[in-house]
C-alpha positions as CSV (number, residue, x, y, z in Angstrom):
1,M,0.0,0.0,0.0
2,I,1.3,3.5,-0.9
3,A,2.2,5.4,2.2
4,F,1.0,8.9,3.0
5,T,3.0,9.7,6.1
6,K,5.5,7.2,7.8
7,T,7.5,7.3,11.3
8,N,10.1,4.7,12.0
9,A,7.6,2.8,14.0
10,Q,4.6,2.9,11.5
11,I,3.4,-0.1,9.6
12,S,3.9,0.0,5.9
13,T,2.4,-2.7,4.0
14,D,2.5,-4.3,0.4
15,R,-1.4,-5.2,0.6
16,P,-4.0,-4.7,-0.4
17,T,-2.8,-2.9,-3.5
18,Q,-1.2,-4.5,-6.7
19,T,1.5,-1.8,-6.4
20,E,4.1,-3.0,-3.7
21,S,5.1,-0.5,-1.1
22,A,8.3,1.2,-2.0
23,L,9.5,0.9,1.8
24,T,11.3,-2.0,3.3
25,V,10.8,-3.3,6.9
26,N,13.3,-1.9,9.5
27,S,16.2,-3.8,10.5
28,G,15.3,-6.6,13.0
29,D,11.6,-6.0,12.6
30,L,9.0,-8.7,11.3
31,Q,6.0,-8.2,9.5
32,I,3.2,-10.5,8.8
33,E,0.6,-9.6,6.1
34,S,-2.3,-12.2,5.6
35,G,-5.6,-12.1,4.0
36,Y,-8.7,-14.0,2.4
37,L,-9.6,-13.6,-1.3
38,V,-12.4,-14.9,-3.4
39,A,-11.9,-14.5,-7.2
40,F,-14.2,-15.3,-10.0
41,E,-12.5,-16.0,-13.7
42,N,-15.1,-17.0,-16.2
43,D,-16.6,-20.4,-14.6
44,I,-13.8,-20.8,-12.1
45,K,-14.2,-19.7,-8.5
46,S,-11.0,-19.7,-6.4
47,T,-10.7,-19.0,-2.7
48,I,-7.2,-18.2,-1.1
49,A,-7.0,-18.2,2.4
50,P,-4.8,-17.7,4.2
51,V,-2.4,-15.8,2.1
52,A,0.8,-15.4,4.3
53,L,3.4,-13.0,3.5
54,F,6.4,-12.7,6.0
55,R,8.8,-9.8,5.8
56,Y,12.0,-9.6,7.9
57,G,14.3,-6.7,7.8
58,I,17.9,-8.1,7.9
59,T,19.6,-4.6,7.7
60,K,18.8,-1.1,6.8
61,G,17.4,-1.0,3.4
62,I,16.9,-4.8,2.8
63,E,14.5,-7.3,3.8
64,V,13.7,-11.1,3.1
65,R,10.4,-12.3,2.2
66,I,8.5,-15.7,2.2
67,L,5.0,-16.0,0.6
68,S,2.8,-19.0,1.0
69,Q,-1.0,-19.6,0.4
70,F,-3.6,-22.2,0.6
71,Q,-6.0,-22.2,-2.5
72,T,-9.6,-23.8,-3.2
73,S,-10.6,-24.0,-6.9
74,K,-14.1,-24.9,-7.9
75,Q,-15.3,-25.5,-11.4
76,N,-18.3,-27.4,-12.7
77,N,-19.0,-28.7,-9.1
78,L,-15.7,-30.1,-8.9
79,T,-13.5,-28.7,-6.0
80,S,-9.9,-29.2,-5.6
81,K,-7.5,-27.7,-2.8
82,G,-3.9,-27.4,-2.6
83,I,-0.9,-25.2,-1.7
84,S,0.5,-22.9,-4.2
85,D,4.2,-22.7,-5.0
86,L,6.4,-21.1,-2.2
87,Q,8.1,-17.9,-3.0
88,I,11.2,-16.7,-1.4
89,G,13.0,-13.4,-2.1
90,T,14.3,-9.9,-1.0
91,K,13.3,-6.5,-1.3
92,I,16.0,-3.6,-1.3
93,Q,15.5,0.0,-0.8
94,L,16.9,2.0,-3.7
95,L,15.9,5.5,-2.9
96,N,14.2,7.3,0.1
97,K,14.5,11.1,-0.5
98,K,12.2,13.0,1.7
99,D,13.1,16.5,0.3
100,I,11.7,15.3,-3.1
101,N,9.1,13.0,-1.4
102,T,10.2,10.1,-3.7
103,K,10.8,6.5,-2.7
104,I,11.9,3.5,-4.8
105,A,12.3,0.0,-4.3
106,F,13.2,-3.3,-6.2
107,S,11.9,-6.7,-5.0
108,S,12.8,-10.1,-6.5
109,Q,11.4,-13.6,-5.6
110,L,12.2,-17.2,-6.6
111,S,9.1,-19.1,-7.2
112,L,9.8,-23.1,-6.3
113,P,7.6,-25.8,-7.7
114,T,6.5,-27.0,-4.3
115,G,2.8,-26.6,-4.7
116,S,0.2,-29.1,-4.8
117,K,-0.8,-30.9,-8.1
118,G,-2.8,-28.6,-10.0
119,F,-1.7,-25.5,-8.2
120,S,2.0,-25.6,-9.0
121,S,3.6,-24.1,-12.1
122,E,5.9,-27.1,-12.0
123,K,8.6,-24.8,-12.9
124,T,11.1,-22.8,-10.9
125,G,10.5,-18.9,-11.9
126,S,11.1,-15.5,-10.8
127,I,9.0,-12.5,-10.0
128,N,10.5,-9.1,-10.0
129,R,9.0,-5.7,-9.3
130,L,10.3,-2.2,-9.4
131,S,8.2,0.3,-7.1
132,F,7.9,3.9,-7.1
133,S,6.0,6.2,-4.7
134,H,5.5,9.9,-4.4
135,S,3.7,12.0,-1.9
136,I,1.7,14.8,-3.7
137,T,0.5,16.4,-0.4
138,N,0.0,15.4,3.2
139,S,-2.8,13.5,2.3
140,T,-2.5,12.2,-1.5
141,S,0.2,9.9,-2.8
142,I,0.7,8.0,-5.9
143,G,2.5,4.6,-6.4
144,Y,3.3,2.7,-9.5
145,G,5.3,-0.4,-10.3
146,I,6.6,-2.3,-13.2
147,G,7.4,-6.0,-13.2
148,Y,8.7,-9.0,-15.1
149,D,8.0,-12.6,-14.5
150,Y,10.0,-15.4,-15.8
151,F,8.8,-19.0,-16.1
152,G,10.7,-20.2,-19.1
153,A,10.9,-19.0,-22.7
154,E,7.1,-19.6,-23.2
155,N,5.9,-18.0,-20.0
156,E,7.2,-14.4,-19.7
157,N,4.8,-11.8,-18.3
158,A,5.3,-8.0,-18.1
159,T,3.1,-6.2,-15.4
160,Y,2.1,-2.6,-14.5
161,S,0.2,-0.9,-11.8
162,I,-0.8,2.6,-10.9
163,S,-2.4,3.2,-7.5
164,F,-3.9,6.6,-6.6
165,G,-4.2,7.1,-2.7
166,K,-5.8,9.5,-0.3
167,A,-5.7,9.7,3.4
168,V,-9.4,10.3,4.7
169,N,-8.0,10.9,8.3
170,N,-5.3,9.6,10.5
171,K,-6.8,6.0,10.4
172,V,-8.3,5.5,7.1
173,G,-6.8,5.5,3.6
174,I,-8.6,4.8,0.3
175,Y,-7.4,4.1,-3.2
176,I,-8.0,3.2,-6.8
177,E,-5.6,1.4,-8.9
178,P,-5.6,0.3,-12.8
179,Y,-3.3,-2.6,-13.3
180,G,-2.4,-5.2,-15.9
181,T,-0.4,-7.8,-17.4
182,F,1.2,-8.4,-21.0
183,K,0.9,-12.3,-21.0
184,N,3.8,-13.8,-22.8
185,L,4.9,-10.1,-23.5
186,N,2.0,-9.9,-26.0
187,N,-1.7,-10.6,-25.1
188,H,-2.8,-7.5,-22.7
189,I,-4.9,-8.2,-19.8
190,S,-6.4,-5.0,-18.1
191,N,-8.0,-4.7,-14.6
192,I,-8.9,-2.1,-12.2
193,D,-9.4,-2.4,-8.0
194,A,-10.2,-0.2,-5.2
195,G,-10.3,-0.4,-1.4
196,F,-9.4,0.9,2.0
197,T,-7.0,0.4,4.8
198,Y,-7.8,1.2,8.5
199,L,-4.7,1.6,10.7
200,Q,-5.8,0.3,14.3
201,N,-2.4,1.5,15.5
202,D,1.2,2.0,14.4
203,H,1.6,-1.9,14.4
204,L,-1.8,-3.2,13.2
205,Q,-3.7,-2.5,9.9
206,F,-7.0,-3.9,8.5
207,D,-7.8,-3.7,4.7
208,F,-10.7,-4.5,2.1
209,S,-10.5,-4.4,-1.6
210,F,-12.4,-5.4,-4.7
211,G,-11.6,-5.3,-8.3
212,T,-12.6,-6.3,-11.8
213,G,-11.4,-7.0,-15.3
214,I,-11.8,-4.5,-17.9
215,N,-11.3,-6.7,-21.1
216,Q,-11.9,-10.0,-19.6
217,T,-14.0,-11.6,-16.8
218,N,-11.7,-11.6,-13.4
219,N,-13.5,-10.1,-10.4
220,Y,-12.4,-10.6,-6.8
221,I,-13.0,-9.6,-3.2
222,S,-10.5,-9.5,-0.5
223,A,-10.1,-8.7,3.4
224,G,-6.8,-8.8,5.2
225,I,-4.7,-7.9,8.2
226,S,-1.2,-6.8,8.8
227,W,0.8,-7.0,11.8
228,L,4.3,-5.3,12.5
229,I,6.5,-6.9,15.3
230,E,9.4,-4.4,16.1
231,H,12.6,-5.5,17.3
232,K,13.4,-4.3,20.7
Protein backbone atom coordinates (compact mmCIF):
# COMPACT_ATOMS: atom_id res chain seq x y z
CA MET A 1 0.00 0.00 0.00
CA ILE A 2 1.34 3.45 -0.84
CA ALA A 3 2.17 5.44 2.26
CA PHE A 4 1.06 8.99 3.04
CA THR A 5 3.21 9.61 6.09
CA LYS A 6 5.51 7.29 7.95
CA THR A 7 7.44 7.27 11.17
CA ASN A 8 10.06 4.67 12.00
CA ALA A 9 7.51 2.74 14.05
CA GLN A 10 4.54 2.89 11.66
CA ILE A 11 3.50 -0.09 9.56
CA SER A 12 3.75 0.17 5.76
CA THR A 13 2.33 -2.79 3.84
CA ASP A 14 2.40 -4.36 0.38
CA ARG A 15 -1.30 -5.17 0.57
CA PRO A 16 -4.03 -4.59 -0.48
CA THR A 17 -2.81 -2.82 -3.64
CA GLN A 18 -1.23 -4.61 -6.59
CA THR A 19 1.47 -1.91 -6.35
CA GLU A 20 4.03 -2.94 -3.75
CA SER A 21 5.16 -0.44 -1.14
CA ALA A 22 8.39 1.35 -2.04
CA LEU A 23 9.55 0.90 1.58
CA THR A 24 11.30 -1.99 3.32
CA VAL A 25 10.79 -3.32 6.84
CA ASN A 26 13.22 -1.86 9.39
CA SER A 27 16.21 -3.92 10.48
CA GLY A 28 15.25 -6.59 13.02
CA ASP A 29 11.49 -6.12 12.53
CA LEU A 30 9.11 -8.86 11.40
CA GLN A 31 5.95 -8.02 9.46
CA ILE A 32 3.18 -10.52 8.73
CA GLU A 33 0.62 -9.69 6.04
CA SER A 34 -2.29 -12.10 5.71
CA GLY A 35 -5.66 -12.15 4.02
CA TYR A 36 -8.66 -13.88 2.48
CA LEU A 37 -9.50 -13.58 -1.22
CA VAL A 38 -12.35 -14.88 -3.39
CA ALA A 39 -11.94 -14.58 -7.17
CA PHE A 40 -14.16 -15.40 -10.14
CA GLU A 41 -12.56 -15.97 -13.55
CA ASN A 42 -14.99 -17.17 -16.22
CA ASP A 43 -16.57 -20.31 -14.67
CA ILE A 44 -13.85 -20.86 -12.06
CA LYS A 45 -14.24 -19.75 -8.43
CA SER A 46 -11.00 -19.55 -6.45
CA THR A 47 -10.61 -18.98 -2.74
CA ILE A 48 -7.19 -18.14 -1.32
CA ALA A 49 -7.02 -18.30 2.46
CA PRO A 50 -4.82 -17.75 4.16
CA VAL A 51 -2.43 -15.64 2.13
CA ALA A 52 0.67 -15.29 4.28
CA LEU A 53 3.55 -12.93 3.46
CA PHE A 54 6.40 -12.77 5.99
CA ARG A 55 8.79 -9.82 5.72
CA TYR A 56 11.91 -9.54 7.90
CA GLY A 57 14.42 -6.67 7.91
CA ILE A 58 17.95 -8.06 7.89
CA THR A 59 19.66 -4.66 7.69
CA LYS A 60 18.81 -1.09 6.79
CA GLY A 61 17.06 -1.02 3.43
CA ILE A 62 17.05 -4.80 2.87
CA GLU A 63 14.38 -7.33 3.82
CA VAL A 64 13.83 -11.03 3.14
CA ARG A 65 10.39 -12.26 2.11
CA ILE A 66 8.51 -15.57 2.18
CA LEU A 67 5.07 -16.01 0.63
CA SER A 68 2.82 -19.04 1.01
CA GLN A 69 -0.90 -19.54 0.42
CA PHE A 70 -3.60 -22.20 0.49
CA GLN A 71 -6.02 -22.25 -2.44
CA THR A 72 -9.39 -23.82 -3.23
CA SER A 73 -10.67 -24.00 -6.82
CA LYS A 74 -14.20 -24.90 -7.90
CA GLN A 75 -15.34 -25.53 -11.48
CA ASN A 76 -18.44 -27.41 -12.69
CA ASN A 77 -19.11 -28.70 -9.15
CA LEU A 78 -15.60 -30.14 -8.96
CA THR A 79 -13.55 -28.82 -6.05
CA SER A 80 -9.79 -29.11 -5.59
CA LYS A 81 -7.60 -27.84 -2.77
CA GLY A 82 -3.89 -27.35 -2.37
CA ILE A 83 -0.90 -25.19 -1.54
CA SER A 84 0.51 -22.81 -4.13
CA ASP A 85 4.23 -22.64 -4.95
CA LEU A 86 6.46 -21.19 -2.23
CA GLN A 87 8.04 -17.82 -3.01
CA ILE A 88 11.28 -16.69 -1.35
CA GLY A 89 13.05 -13.42 -2.07
CA THR A 90 14.14 -9.96 -1.02
CA LYS A 91 13.25 -6.29 -1.31
CA ILE A 92 15.93 -3.60 -1.49
CA GLN A 93 15.42 0.11 -0.83
CA LEU A 94 17.01 2.02 -3.71
CA LEU A 95 15.92 5.55 -2.82
CA ASN A 96 14.17 7.26 0.09
CA LYS A 97 14.42 11.02 -0.38
CA LYS A 98 12.15 13.02 1.92
CA ASP A 99 13.14 16.33 0.33
CA ILE A 100 11.69 15.26 -3.03
CA ASN A 101 8.97 12.99 -1.55
CA THR A 102 10.17 10.03 -3.61
CA LYS A 103 10.80 6.40 -2.69
CA ILE A 104 12.00 3.55 -4.93
CA ALA A 105 12.42 -0.14 -4.12
CA PHE A 106 13.19 -3.33 -6.04
CA SER A 107 11.90 -6.77 -5.07
CA SER A 108 12.76 -10.16 -6.53
CA GLN A 109 11.30 -13.50 -5.52
CA LEU A 110 12.13 -17.04 -6.54
CA SER A 111 9.06 -19.21 -7.09
CA LEU A 112 9.78 -22.85 -6.26
CA PRO A 113 7.64 -25.70 -7.67
CA THR A 114 6.64 -26.95 -4.22
CA GLY A 115 2.88 -26.55 -4.65
CA SER A 116 0.21 -29.21 -4.78
CA LYS A 117 -0.70 -30.87 -8.07
CA GLY A 118 -2.91 -28.54 -10.06
CA PHE A 119 -1.74 -25.49 -8.09
CA SER A 120 1.95 -25.55 -8.99
CA SER A 121 3.55 -24.06 -12.09
CA GLU A 122 5.86 -27.10 -11.97
CA LYS A 123 8.69 -24.75 -12.91
CA THR A 124 11.16 -22.61 -11.03
CA GLY A 125 10.54 -18.97 -11.89
CA SER A 126 11.30 -15.41 -10.84
CA ILE A 127 8.91 -12.58 -9.95
CA ASN A 128 10.43 -9.09 -10.08
CA ARG A 129 9.01 -5.65 -9.25
CA LEU A 130 10.33 -2.08 -9.36
CA SER A 131 8.15 0.14 -7.18
CA PHE A 132 7.89 3.94 -6.96
CA SER A 133 6.03 6.19 -4.54
CA HIS A 134 5.54 9.97 -4.51
CA SER A 135 3.76 12.10 -1.91
CA ILE A 136 1.76 14.80 -3.69
CA THR A 137 0.36 16.42 -0.54
CA ASN A 138 0.18 15.36 3.11
CA SER A 139 -2.97 13.38 2.28
CA THR A 140 -2.50 12.21 -1.32
CA SER A 141 0.07 9.93 -2.91
CA ILE A 142 0.71 8.05 -6.11
CA GLY A 143 2.46 4.73 -6.35
CA TYR A 144 3.30 2.76 -9.46
CA GLY A 145 5.23 -0.31 -10.40
CA ILE A 146 6.51 -2.32 -13.32
CA GLY A 147 7.39 -5.97 -13.24
CA TYR A 148 8.74 -8.94 -15.14
CA ASP A 149 7.92 -12.58 -14.37
CA TYR A 150 9.88 -15.41 -15.96
CA PHE A 151 8.84 -19.07 -15.91
CA GLY A 152 10.60 -20.20 -19.06
CA ALA A 153 10.82 -18.89 -22.62
CA GLU A 154 7.14 -19.67 -23.27
CA ASN A 155 5.89 -18.04 -20.06
CA GLU A 156 7.14 -14.46 -19.70
CA ASN A 157 4.86 -11.73 -18.37
CA ALA A 158 5.27 -7.96 -18.03
CA THR A 159 3.14 -6.24 -15.38
CA TYR A 160 2.22 -2.68 -14.43
CA SER A 161 0.11 -0.88 -11.83
CA ILE A 162 -0.71 2.72 -10.88
CA SER A 163 -2.27 3.39 -7.48
CA PHE A 164 -3.84 6.71 -6.51
CA GLY A 165 -4.34 7.03 -2.74
CA LYS A 166 -5.84 9.51 -0.31
CA ALA A 167 -5.79 9.62 3.48
CA VAL A 168 -9.33 10.35 4.71
CA ASN A 169 -7.97 10.90 8.23
CA ASN A 170 -5.08 9.56 10.33
CA LYS A 171 -6.74 6.11 10.44
CA VAL A 172 -8.39 5.52 7.05
CA GLY A 173 -6.87 5.53 3.57
CA ILE A 174 -8.62 4.85 0.25
CA TYR A 175 -7.26 4.06 -3.20
CA ILE A 176 -8.13 3.24 -6.80
CA GLU A 177 -5.75 1.39 -9.08
CA PRO A 178 -5.65 0.33 -12.73
CA TYR A 179 -3.27 -2.57 -13.33
CA GLY A 180 -2.55 -5.20 -15.94
CA THR A 181 -0.39 -7.91 -17.45
CA PHE A 182 1.09 -8.53 -20.87
CA LYS A 183 0.85 -12.32 -21.03
CA ASN A 184 3.83 -13.75 -22.88
CA LEU A 185 4.81 -10.10 -23.48
CA ASN A 186 1.92 -9.82 -25.97
CA ASN A 187 -1.68 -10.42 -24.86
CA HIS A 188 -2.82 -7.48 -22.70
CA ILE A 189 -5.06 -8.22 -19.70
CA SER A 190 -6.44 -5.05 -18.09
CA ASN A 191 -8.01 -4.70 -14.62
CA ILE A 192 -8.97 -2.12 -12.02
CA ASP A 193 -9.40 -2.34 -8.25
CA ALA A 194 -10.15 -0.14 -5.25
CA GLY A 195 -10.23 -0.43 -1.49
CA PHE A 196 -9.37 1.04 1.87
CA THR A 197 -7.10 0.49 4.86
CA TYR A 198 -7.79 1.07 8.54
CA LEU A 199 -4.81 1.72 10.81
CA GLN A 200 -5.73 0.37 14.24
CA ASN A 201 -2.38 1.53 15.60
CA ASP A 202 1.21 1.88 14.39
CA HIS A 203 1.61 -1.91 14.37
CA LEU A 204 -1.76 -3.23 13.17
CA GLN A 205 -3.63 -2.52 9.92
CA PHE A 206 -6.84 -3.93 8.41
CA ASP A 207 -7.75 -3.74 4.73
CA PHE A 208 -10.57 -4.43 2.28
CA SER A 209 -10.43 -4.40 -1.52
CA PHE A 210 -12.29 -5.47 -4.64
CA GLY A 211 -11.49 -5.54 -8.33
CA THR A 212 -12.78 -6.39 -11.78
CA GLY A 213 -11.45 -7.14 -15.22
CA ILE A 214 -11.77 -4.51 -17.94
CA ASN A 215 -11.22 -6.60 -21.08
CA GLN A 216 -11.99 -10.03 -19.54
CA THR A 217 -14.02 -11.62 -16.73
CA ASN A 218 -11.91 -11.53 -13.59
CA ASN A 219 -13.50 -10.29 -10.36
CA TYR A 220 -12.30 -10.53 -6.77
CA ILE A 221 -13.02 -9.40 -3.23
CA SER A 222 -10.48 -9.50 -0.41
CA ALA A 223 -9.98 -8.65 3.26
CA GLY A 224 -6.78 -8.77 5.27
CA ILE A 225 -4.75 -7.92 8.33
CA SER A 226 -1.12 -6.89 8.71
CA TRP A 227 0.95 -6.95 11.90
CA LEU A 228 4.31 -5.32 12.56
CA ILE A 229 6.45 -6.87 15.31
CA GLU A 230 9.24 -4.50 16.24
CA HIS A 231 12.68 -5.58 17.35
CA LYS A 232 13.37 -4.20 20.82
